[in-house]
N, C-alpha and C positions, 0 to 999 in steps of 0.2 A: 569311359563316358561318365560312369559312377561318381567319379573323381571330381571333373567338373562341375557335375550337378552339384555335389555336397561342398566344393568350394566357392561357387555360385549361391548356394543357401547361406554358408557362414558369411558370405560379405553382406548381403544383404540382411542378414541378422545383425550384424558388425555396426552397417551404417544405420538402421533403426534405432540401435541402444545410443548411439554417438548423439542421434537426432535428440531423443527425448532426453538424456543428459542434459544437454544444452537447454533444451526448454525448460525444464522442471529445476533448473539450479542456479546459485548465483555465481556457481564457479567461474564462468567465462563475462560475468557482469562488469563493465567498468565501475571502479571505485570513487564513490562521491562522499566527502565529510559530512555527515548528516549530527554531530556530536551536538550541534547548538539547536537542532529543529525545534520549534513549537509550533503548534496549530492550535488556535484559537486559545493561547494561553498554556497549553498542554502539551506534554511531550513525552514520549514513549519513554517506559521505565520509571516514570515519576508514581509517586505514591496514589492509589484512589481516591486518597481523604482529599486530594486536591479538586477533584471534580466534584465532589459534594460542595465543598468550601466555592469551588469558581460559579458552579452552575446550580443553586438549590432547588429549582424549580425542575430539574430532572427527575424522569421518573427512572426507577432500577428496577430489572428483573435478572434470577440469576439462573444459565443454562450452561446446564454440563460443568465444565470444570473454568467457567469464564461468568462475571457479574457486567452485565451490560448497563449502562447510563443513557438514556438517549432522552431527546428534546420533544415534546407535542406527540411525533409519530417515529415509531420504531426504525423509520427507512431514510429519515432527511440527516441527522445529525446523532450519531452512534459513539459512544465511549466503549471499549471494553477492558476490564482489567482481568488478569489471573489472579482467582478465588484465592489459591495457596500464598504466593507472594506479594499481592495486593499492590501489584503493579501494572499500570496502565501500558497494555501491549497493542493496542489498534484504536484506529480512530478513522471515521471514515463522515465525508458530508458531502450531501448529493443535492441538496436545494439551497436557495437563497436563501437566508431566515436574515430581514431586517434587523432585528432587536439584537442580532449578536455579530459578532466583528468575527465572522469566521476565515481568517487567514492564518498565513503562515507567520513567523517572525518577520518573513523578507517582504512582506505584502503581498502574497500569490494567495490567491482563492479563486472560488467561483468566479467566472467573466474576465479574468486576466489573459493574456493572450500567450501562444505559444515562445512567441518572443520574449516577452516578459521574462516567461519559466527559464528559458534556456539563459537568458542574462540574468538572473539571480544565481542559478543552480548549475549551468553548465553546460556540455555539450555531451557530456559522459552519463549518454542515458541507454537505457534497453528500449528499443520500439516494440512494441506488442498491439496484439489484437484481440481484442476479448466479445464474445456473445454477449456478455452482459451490458458492456459498456463501450464498446468499440475501440475506437485508437487511443492507446495508453503511452506514455512516458514512463519507466520505471527507472528510479534513481535507487543505488544499492549503498547501502554504506555497511561494507562487509565485517568491520571492525564492532561496532556495535548492534549488527545483526538487523537494522533499518532500511523497510522499504518504504520510499516515498512516491505514488504514483498518482499521473494528473491525467485523469480521462479527457481528450479532445472532443469537440462538438464540429458539424461540416465547416464552420468558420475559423477552426484551430484556438478555438477558446476553451479556456478550462471549463469543464460540465460537471466533474466530481474531482474531489480530494481523498486520498487514501494512505495513511500513515500506519504501518504494523510491524511489530519484530516476527520474522520470518519464522524464527527458531521455534517461537513459541506460539504466534499463530498462523493458521492455516489458512490463508484468505484465497477461497475459490474464485476467479475470473471468470 
């Protein structure tokens, strides 16, 4: 009886460990080549001087090991760089800003449809549900350590775009 109980507990713990590994790693994600990815003219791992050059009106703050650049409000369009390497590690846009062309180099941005995203980036994405953004399509480039995420609203249109280096920036969904 004790043996069956122990085996049952070990099986449950093993299943839980596999689930957590699956959920919190890119190990099982399908690979998408994002080496040429740009968003609003910026790319992950580019020099943060490019942000100041391309967006001279941005505000800048330093938080921990990151330097954040943002447009008007810290919540709408944010770019973060690693202070030690001075490389861009995170870009997020969750508000349509008419003055700025906030799209990927494949012309995907807020308002694009799910079909347009799949047409440009393919069907090798991970489906996620986020407390913060709801339905999310997550593309992963395992070679460059880049995640590209599109949050979809109820009409299956992009409402948020997030690009980040998952080895350097711990994005909280």
